[in-house]
C-alpha positions as CSV (number, residue, x, y, z in Angstrom):
1,M,-0.1,10.2,23.8
2,P,-0.2,14.0,23.4
3,S,-3.5,15.6,24.5
4,S,-3.2,18.2,21.8
5,L,-4.2,15.6,19.2
6,P,-7.8,14.4,18.7
7,A,-8.6,11.5,21.1
8,S,-9.6,9.1,18.3
9,L,-6.3,9.6,16.5
10,N,-4.4,9.0,19.8
11,K,-6.3,5.8,20.2
12,A,-5.7,4.8,16.6
13,L,-1.9,5.1,17.1
14,E,-2.1,2.0,19.3
15,L,-2.4,-0.1,16.1
16,A,1.1,1.1,15.0
17,H,4.3,-0.6,16.1
18,A,5.9,1.1,19.1
19,S,8.9,2.0,16.9
20,W,6.7,4.1,14.7
21,Q,4.5,5.9,17.3
22,P,6.8,8.9,18.2
23,I,7.3,9.5,14.4
24,L,3.6,9.3,13.7
25,I,2.9,11.8,16.5
26,D,5.4,14.2,14.9
27,G,3.7,13.6,11.6
28,L,0.3,14.5,13.0
29,K,1.8,17.6,14.6
30,A,3.2,18.6,11.2
31,V,-0.3,18.2,9.7
32,A,-1.7,20.4,12.4
33,A,1.0,23.0,12.0
34,A,0.2,23.2,8.3
35,D,-3.5,23.4,8.8
36,P,-4.8,23.7,12.4
37,V,-8.4,23.0,11.3
38,Y,-7.8,19.8,9.3
39,L,-7.5,17.1,12.0
40,P,-10.4,18.4,14.2
41,S,-12.6,18.6,11.2
42,L,-11.5,15.2,10.0
43,V,-12.4,13.3,13.2
44,E,-15.9,15.0,13.2
45,S,-16.6,13.7,9.7
46,S,-17.2,10.2,8.3
47,Y,-14.0,8.8,6.8
48,L,-12.5,5.5,5.8
49,P,-10.9,3.4,7.1
50,T,-13.1,2.7,10.0
51,Q,-12.4,0.8,13.3
52,G,-9.4,3.1,14.1
53,R,-7.3,1.5,11.3
54,I,-5.9,4.8,9.9
55,F,-2.4,3.8,11.0
56,A,-2.7,0.1,10.4
57,A,0.0,0.2,7.7
58,F,2.6,0.9,10.4
59,A,2.3,-2.4,12.2
60,K,5.7,-3.5,10.8
61,P,8.7,-2.4,12.9
62,L,10.6,0.6,11.4
63,D,13.9,-1.4,11.3
64,E,12.3,-4.1,9.0
65,V,11.1,-1.7,6.2
66,R,12.8,-2.3,2.8
67,Y,10.2,-0.9,0.5
68,V,7.7,1.9,0.9
69,L,4.8,1.4,-1.5
70,V,2.7,4.5,-1.9
71,G,-0.7,4.3,-3.5
72,E,-3.4,7.0,-3.8
73,G,-5.9,6.5,-1.0
74,P,-8.1,4.0,0.8
75,Y,-10.7,2.1,-1.2
76,P,-14.0,4.1,-1.2
77,R,-15.9,1.2,0.4
78,E,-16.0,0.4,4.2
79,E,-15.5,-3.3,3.8
80,S,-12.6,-2.7,1.4
81,A,-10.6,0.0,3.2
82,T,-8.3,-1.6,5.7
83,G,-5.7,1.2,6.3
84,V,-3.2,-0.8,4.3
85,C,-2.5,0.3,0.7
86,F,-3.9,-1.9,-1.9
87,M,-5.2,-4.6,0.4
88,D,-9.0,-4.8,-0.3
89,G,-10.7,-6.2,2.8
90,A,-13.6,-7.5,0.7
91,V,-11.3,-9.9,-1.1
92,E,-10.1,-13.2,0.3
93,A,-9.9,-16.0,-2.3
94,L,-7.6,-15.2,-5.2
95,W,-8.5,-18.0,-7.6
96,S,-11.6,-19.6,-9.1
97,E,-12.4,-22.2,-11.7
98,K,-12.6,-19.4,-14.3
99,G,-9.3,-17.8,-13.4
100,L,-9.1,-15.1,-10.8
101,S,-11.9,-14.9,-8.3
102,K,-14.9,-12.7,-8.7
103,Q,-13.7,-10.5,-5.9
104,V,-10.3,-10.0,-7.5
105,N,-11.8,-9.2,-10.9
106,R,-14.0,-6.6,-9.3
107,A,-11.0,-5.0,-7.7
108,T,-9.4,-3.7,-10.9
109,S,-6.1,-2.6,-9.4
110,L,-5.6,-6.0,-7.6
111,R,-6.5,-7.9,-10.8
112,N,-3.9,-6.0,-12.8
113,F,-1.3,-6.4,-10.1
114,M,-1.8,-10.1,-10.0
115,K,-1.5,-10.3,-13.8
116,M,1.6,-8.3,-13.7
117,L,3.1,-10.7,-11.1
118,L,2.1,-13.6,-13.4
119,V,3.9,-12.0,-16.3
120,A,6.9,-11.2,-14.2
121,D,7.1,-14.9,-13.1
122,G,7.0,-16.0,-16.8
123,L,3.6,-17.7,-16.3
124,L,1.6,-15.3,-18.4
125,E,2.3,-13.5,-21.7
126,A,1.8,-9.8,-21.5
127,D,-0.1,-9.8,-24.8
128,N,-2.4,-12.6,-23.7
129,T,-3.8,-12.0,-20.2
130,S,-7.3,-13.2,-21.1
131,G,-9.6,-15.1,-18.7
132,E,-8.8,-18.3,-20.6
133,A,-5.1,-17.9,-20.2
134,V,-5.4,-17.1,-16.5
135,A,-7.8,-20.1,-16.0
136,K,-5.0,-22.5,-17.0
137,I,-2.8,-21.0,-14.3
138,S,-5.6,-21.0,-11.8
139,A,-6.2,-24.8,-12.3
140,K,-2.5,-25.4,-11.3
141,A,-2.8,-22.8,-8.4
142,R,-5.8,-24.6,-6.9
143,A,-4.4,-28.1,-7.3
144,I,-3.6,-30.1,-4.1
145,G,-0.1,-29.4,-3.1
146,S,0.2,-26.3,-5.2
147,P,3.0,-23.9,-4.3
148,F,0.7,-20.9,-5.0
149,I,-0.8,-18.8,-2.3
150,Q,-4.6,-18.9,-2.1
151,T,-5.7,-15.7,-0.4
152,L,-5.1,-12.0,-0.3
153,T,-4.1,-12.4,3.4
154,E,-1.2,-14.6,2.2
155,L,-0.3,-12.0,-0.5
156,Q,-0.2,-9.3,2.1
157,G,1.9,-11.6,4.3
158,N,4.4,-12.1,1.5
159,L,4.7,-8.3,0.9
160,T,5.3,-7.8,4.6
161,R,8.0,-10.5,4.7
162,H,9.8,-8.7,1.9
163,G,9.8,-5.5,4.0
164,F,6.9,-3.5,2.4
165,L,5.4,-0.6,4.2
166,L,2.0,-0.3,2.4
167,L,1.1,3.4,2.6
168,N,-1.3,5.7,0.8
169,A,-0.6,9.3,-0.2
170,S,-3.9,10.1,1.7
171,L,-4.6,8.1,4.8
172,V,-8.3,8.7,4.5
173,F,-11.2,8.7,2.0
174,R,-14.2,10.9,2.3
175,P,-16.9,10.9,-0.3
176,D,-17.5,14.6,0.0
177,V,-13.8,15.6,-0.2
178,P,-11.6,15.3,-3.4
179,P,-8.8,12.7,-2.8
180,V,-6.3,15.2,-4.0
181,R,-7.3,17.6,-1.2
182,D,-6.9,15.0,1.5
183,A,-3.6,13.9,0.0
184,R,-2.3,17.5,0.1
185,A,-3.2,17.7,3.8
186,W,-1.3,14.5,4.6
187,R,1.8,15.5,2.7
188,P,3.5,16.9,5.8
189,F,2.8,13.7,7.6
190,L,4.4,11.6,4.9
191,E,7.4,14.0,4.8
192,V,8.0,13.3,8.5
193,V,7.7,9.6,7.9
194,L,10.2,9.6,5.0
195,N,12.7,11.8,6.8
196,A,12.5,9.4,9.8
197,L,13.3,6.5,7.5
198,V,16.3,8.3,5.9
199,T,17.6,9.3,9.4
200,H,17.2,5.8,10.8
201,F,19.0,4.0,7.9
202,K,21.7,6.6,7.7
203,E,22.5,6.0,11.4
204,K,22.9,2.3,10.5
205,N,25.1,3.1,7.5
206,A,22.5,1.4,5.3
207,Q,20.7,2.4,2.1
208,P,17.2,3.8,2.7
209,P,14.2,1.7,1.6
210,T,13.1,1.8,-2.1
211,L,10.1,4.1,-2.7
212,V,7.5,2.5,-5.0
213,L,5.1,5.2,-6.2
214,W,1.9,4.2,-8.0
215,G,-0.2,6.8,-9.7
216,K,-0.2,10.6,-10.1
217,I,-1.2,11.5,-6.5
218,A,1.7,9.4,-5.1
219,E,4.0,10.8,-7.8
220,Q,3.4,14.3,-6.5
221,L,5.5,13.4,-3.4
222,G,8.4,13.9,-5.8
223,A,8.3,17.6,-4.8
224,L,9.5,16.8,-1.3
225,K,13.1,17.6,-0.5
226,V,13.7,14.2,1.0
227,M,12.8,12.3,-2.2
228,P,16.2,12.3,-3.9
229,L,17.6,10.5,-0.9
230,F,15.6,7.4,-1.8
231,P,16.1,4.8,-4.6
232,S,12.7,4.8,-6.3
233,A,10.5,2.8,-8.8
234,I,7.6,4.8,-10.3
235,S,4.7,3.6,-12.4
236,E,1.2,4.4,-13.4
237,H,-1.5,3.2,-10.9
238,P,-2.4,-0.5,-11.3
239,Y,-6.0,0.4,-12.3
240,N,-4.4,1.1,-15.7
241,L,-4.2,-1.9,-18.0
242,S,-0.7,-0.8,-19.1
243,F,0.5,-1.6,-15.5
244,I,0.4,-5.3,-16.4
245,D,3.3,-4.8,-18.9
246,N,5.2,-2.2,-16.9
247,K,8.8,-3.4,-17.1
248,T,10.0,-1.4,-14.1
249,M,7.4,-3.2,-11.9
250,Q,8.1,-6.6,-13.4
251,E,11.8,-6.2,-12.7
252,L,11.1,-5.0,-9.1
253,F,8.7,-7.8,-8.2
254,A,10.0,-10.8,-10.3
255,P,12.6,-11.9,-7.7
256,M,10.1,-11.9,-4.9
257,H,7.7,-14.5,-6.4
258,L,4.8,-13.0,-4.4
259,L,2.2,-15.5,-5.6
260,Q,4.2,-18.4,-4.2
261,Q,4.0,-19.7,-0.7
262,Q,7.0,-18.5,1.4
263,K,8.3,-19.2,4.8
């Protein structure tokens, strides 16, 4: 690993798949070139995710990426921020007797994402996503022999199997720094990542992965020159109730049946 990068970031790169590591190093160099002070000041501050998981999203081999889902930033709680977009580390069980589990209901974005998936699968009506309606589905989901997944770990596994790279527009969260500011600093890094994906799949004579952009911060990546080279699906962030009935997202996710057990 290059000695010019902070030691803790070099160590964190070990969590990324080997196919990604040279690309991530180039991305970090691009961040340093744009703002030489940013990375040294970052590693001296307290940021999330902890445990060196800043590059945890890159555990999937480059060649297996089919979708790049870009959210806003890590959850602002240590137990929740895992380094993987949208995967709340404080959540495990998805269902309860009353419908969705307490942990899911507290994680607003995850709750709305699950409801959108239920609508996309034809199990829930978009105009009736009440707790009572979800409780009926939950009873079936928790039944012995149910085909439904039971945990967030399984949901992440299904997303990974479908080729999702689960990124954030900002790889870090700091309580004393506006998320937009950190996202701006990481934009050169994401540009390197996206250019690498385009180059890789072009060399294989294959279409680049589909970009799935959630929220205004992710949508700002549209200014990058590489963006028109990707197919894309753009929506509001899932913390908005309107996400549940977003037709673009329903059409994208419906064929995947992410709430069902998959081999």
